[in-house]
N, C-alpha and C positions, 0 to 999 in steps of 0.2 A: 188567598192571600189576593188582594183587590189591586187591578192596575192600577199605577201612579199616571197623574198628569204630568206634562212636560214641566209645569212648576213644582210639584211635589217632588220629583226625581232630581232636579235642581237644589233643592232644599236637603234631601237625602244624601245627596252627593257631599254637599258641605257638612252634614253631619256625622257622616262616614267619615270624613276627612279629618274633623276633629276629635271623632270618638265622642260626640256629643258636646252641646253648648246652649248658651243663653240666646235668645233670640238677636241681640244685637252681634254676639259671635258670629253665627250663623251667617248674618247678613254681611258682616265685614270679610267673611271667607268667600261668599259668592264672586264667581267668574263674572265678567261684561257687565250688561245692563243689570244694575240692581233695582229690585222693587221696594215700593214704600214699605217701612216698618211694620205696618198695619198689615199690608197685605201679605208679608212674610209670617207674621204672627198667625194670621187667619190659615195659611197654607200649612204651618206646621201643626196648628191644633187638630185640622184634617188628616195630617199622617198619624195624630194622636189616636184618633178615633177609628182609622183605619188597622190600628195595631201595629205601626212600623216604629214608632217611638213611645217612649214612657218618660212623663213629665215629674221630676223630683224636685220639692219645693226646698228652696233656700231662702229663708227670711219672707220678702215679698215678691220675690221673682222663682219663676221654673226654669231649671235646666233638663233640655231635653236628651235623652241619651236612646241610641238606637237598639230597637229590640230584634230586628231582623238585620241579618247582617248583609253587607253589599253581597256575598257571593250566593248568599241565598236569594237573593231577588234576580241577580244575573240568571242563575240556572232556572229560575220559573219563568222568567222572561223569556230566554232563550228557548226553553221548552215549547210555549205558546207562540212565538214567533216561527219556529221550525215546523211547529203545527199545522200554524195558519196559512202560509207562505209556502213551504216545501213538502206538503203533503206528510209529515213526520219524518222526512228523509234527509238525514245530516249531509246523505252523500249528494242528494239534488241541490243541497246549499252549497257546498263545496264547488260542485260543479258549476254552479250558478256566477260565484265567486271567479273562478276560474276563466269561464267564457266571456265575463264584464273585464277580464284584465284587472282585479282587485286583489289577484294573489298569484305570485308568480311560481316558478318553479323550485324555486329555492325555497321560496316560503312553504311550498307543499312537501318539499323533501324533509323541513324541520319538522313538520306535523307528524309526516311519515315515520320519523327518528323517536318523536314522543311517544308515537303509538306502540312501536317496537320495544322501547325501554319501559313501557307500562306493563306489557307483556311479561316481560322476562322476570 
């Protein structure tokens, strides 16, 4: 699975939210500053080439549907992120967020509770 650019990720987030759509629908659903229609169309064609979406033809238009789920992408991305930045140690990643005060004791307790429930 090839890593996405920021523009591709934004387009994919919109496609996932819509569960597929025409370029105009994806454009209308984008948050923040919107790229030109033609730029978004090119970005979505790149997503198709990379195997993230498939085009389904409706008359003269194409509707793009996700092939890769958001969960699959997050899992792949996080695995690479933890490998690249935390030497494949999720413990180091959590420790980093605790030291940076991005993760509170209450949130850490919630995570521990989730782990305990998963083991049960």
